[in-house]
N, C-alpha and C positions, 0 to 999 in steps of 0.2 A: 504494498499499500504506498502509495509514495502521498510526502506531507506538502502539505498546502505552504508554501516557500513563504504565506506574508505573516504565516505563524512562527516560523522557527526564527530564533537572535540575529542572524547570519548567515550566507553563501559562499560556497568558498567557487575553485573554475570547475570543476565536476557537476557543483547542483544547478550551477548554470546552463551548461550547455547539455544540461538533461530536458531545460526546457525547447517543447518546443515550438517558438517561435525564434531560438538561436540554433545558426549554421551551427554544425560542427563537420568536421575540424573547426575549420576558420579562421581568420589571419588573426586574430588578435587572442591575447587570456586577460583575464575577466581577475583580477586581485581584491579583494574585498580591501575597500577603504579602512584606515584608522578611527575614522569616525560613523556609528551608527546612527542611524534617526530613530525613532521608537514609531516612526511615520513612511518610512522607507531603508531598502540594501542600497549600499554607497558602493560601487564598482570602479574601480578603476582599469580601464580600455588600454591592454599595453599593446606595445607590437609586438612579435616573437623576438625578432632581432635585435628590437633592446632589452626583451628578457633575456637575450641569449648572452648578448653583451654586459649585464648585469651577475649575469652567474660565470663565466669564464673569462671577461674579462678583453682588454682589448689593448694596443701596447701604440703609443701614442709617445714619441719624439725617444724611444726606450724602453718608456720606463711601463707596467703596467697596472692598467686602471681595472676599477670595477663601478663607473657609471652608472648610477640609479635608473631605471628604466621612467621616465615619466610620461604619464598616462596622457593620451592622446586626446579620450575622453574621459567624462567621467558617464556613466551609467546607474541610472536609478529606478526603483520597480518598488513599485508604489504599494505598500498594506491595506489603504484603503480599499473597501465592499463598494461596493458601484449596482443600486438594485435595477440600473436601467442604464443603457446607452445614452438618455436626453440627462442625469445626474453626473455620470462621469466626461459628456462633453463641455457643463457649465465650469464642475471641477476645472480643467483646461482652457476655457475664458477666462479664471483669473487668475491666472499662473500669467495670459497674456495679457491682465490687466495691469500688476507689474510692471513690463517688459514696458508698458505705454508709458507710465510715470518714469522711471527710472531711468531706462535707457541704457547701452551697452554699457555706460562707462562706472552702471551703480549696479552691474544685476548680471549676473554669472548666467550666459543666452542657457535655452534649455530648449531641444528641440521635441516637444509632447506626442507622443502618440499610444493608441489606444489600440492594446492585443490579444487577441482571441485567445486565452488563457486557458490550455487543455490541463487534467487531472484527472487521474482514475477514471476517465470516459467522461466525465462530464467536462461542460466550458463557463469561464467566465472573460467577464475584461477585466481589463488589468491592464494599469496606467503605469508608462514609464516614461521616463528623459533621457536624451544623451545631450550632457551639460557640456556645455567648454569647463576646460580644464583652467582654474587660477590659479599663478603662482601668488604668495605676498606670505602674509602672516597674521593669527588674529587677530583682529578687534575689543575689544572687552570692552564695553561701557562702562562698566562699574570699574578699572583700571583705573589711576590715574594720569590723565593725558595730557599731563604738561610735555614741555621740548624734549628734557633730559629723557621720558618712559616713548615718547616719540621716534625721537633718533637711536633707542634700541630696538625701536622693534626694524627701524631702519637695517640697522645691523643685521637682524635677523632675517631679513630679505634677502640680502642682496652679500651677507657674508665681505660687508665692508670690515678694513682694521677702524679703531677706535681713531684714529689720527681723519682718515680717510671720509671716515660716520659725520666725525667732528665738523671737517673743513665745509661739506657741503650740506651740514645738515639742517642751519636756519635760513637757507634756501629749500632745503625739502621742507621742513616741517611750516613754511607759510606757506606750502604750494599744498600743503594736506590738510589745512584750515580751512583757506580758498573751496578747494573742491568740497570739504566737509560741507558748507554753508548752501551750496547747491542739493547735493546729497536731501541734508535735511528742510531745503525748501518742496523738494520734489515731493520727499514723503509727506509733508502737511498736507502739500497741495492733492495726492490722493485718498490721504485719510478725509480730508473736508467737500473733494466731491463725488468721492464714490462709497463715503461712512467704510472701509475697508483699512488695515492697515497687513503687513506683511510682518512674521517673527521675525524680530530683532534684537530678540532677551534669551536666544539658546544660545551656547557658550558653539564658536565658532560660524557661527552663522553669516557673521560679517568680516570679510578677511583686507586686508589693506598694501595695497600693491606698490612695488618700486616706480608707478606716476603716480604714487601720490591718491590713488581712487580708491572706495569706500563701494566693495564688492558686496554685495549679497548673493552667498551660495544657496542660501533654503530657502526654496523658494513653494514649499510644500502646505504649510501651513496658513493659512488668510483668514484673519479674525473682522468680521463688522463689530462696525465701528458705533457705538451711541452715545447718545449725551445725554444720559439717565443716570440715576447713582445705584444700578444695577448692576451687581460687577457679574462678568459672564467669563468660564470657565470652558474652555476644550473636552472634545469627548475624552479626553485622558486626566479632566481633572484638573486642569494648570489652569492659570487666571492668565493667560497667552495675555491677551487683548492691553489687559494694564501694562505687561510688564511692558510689554512693547513700546507703548507711550512713556510708560518710567526710563526705557533703554536711550530711546529720542530723547529725552529731558536731558539726560545724563549726557550724550553727545555734543548737548547745544550748547550746554554749562561748558564741559571740557574741553573739548574741540576747536571752538565760536571765543573761549575764555570772555563771557560776560553772563550776566544776570538773566533770566527766563523774565519774557517779555508776562509783563504784568493781565495783558488783556488777552491772553489767548487762550481762549476756550476749551481747548486742547485740554492744555496744563491745568486749567484753572477745573476741570471735573474733575481729570485723572491720579492729580496731584495732591487733591485732598485729604490733610493729614487724616483723617477716621476711616477714609473709602483704602490708605497704599495702609493702615495697620490691619485692616480685613484682609488683603492682598495678599501681605505675608504671611500671613497666617494661612490663607489658601495654600499658597507657596510652599509651608514650611508641611504642610499633610500630602503634598504631593510627592515630595522628594522622601516622604518615608513611606511612603506607599511605592515609592520607584526601587526605592530602596531593598524593601523588600521583595517585591515581586522581582527582582530583575538581576538580586544578588550574583548570582551565578553566568546570568551571559552579557558581562562585556557591552550594548545597550547604554545608548547617552541619551538624555531627553533633549533632544533636538527635533 
């Protein structure tokens, strides 16, 4: 009896090649990415040649190197179950909404597609995405976003020496802060015009690139935004809408280095102290449940 891939913690190369919609042996290697979401499997799509070079090494200028294979794309296999084709298509449209507002500079472009997933003689709709691979470092809104921290991110991205990072750091930090204003402005526009917000709170959902761009890479948890006192949780019990807006406010304060606007209806609603206290309690409950349920499964809450 074949196990439903939507229920198992993670997939490996053999699991992927057994899927009815994947060509075998094919021209690619599928390797489990270090981040595994609660809502999707994430796999690196690698070329056979690059994997062979990583394993056996290559000679460069008389020395043998073992270059790590860099993903050509990221394959996402979503865990969501859909009651109808229309429901699945609506999910795809939500992803397109993010792309239309954030654009290629702030969004890891993904080609979404629906497949006929065959398992144990039955058929179901499975949502998949073939996403661009983004080279960058995690941007955590809860970190100190001062100049020193941003320069440390630059060193992680570019393997710059301390002296090199210091030399180019000031200009790069200024570029990051300028581009952050654009990202924050577009995200707020999306919230106000569509009443939706992407998940900005999950660890690793935002990456900072060598070019200074903020890239949203986790695109499959989009929340409805309402301006009432009710706190909504997602299907996993996480107050993702509130935490995403809190993340946005931390980015605005930290990267733009200015106080939050007092007349902002988004922050006025979602950063109300009593509401934030309730949200933090819900988040604590979620994390405790996650720890109990996934202690042996190596899954992150993103």
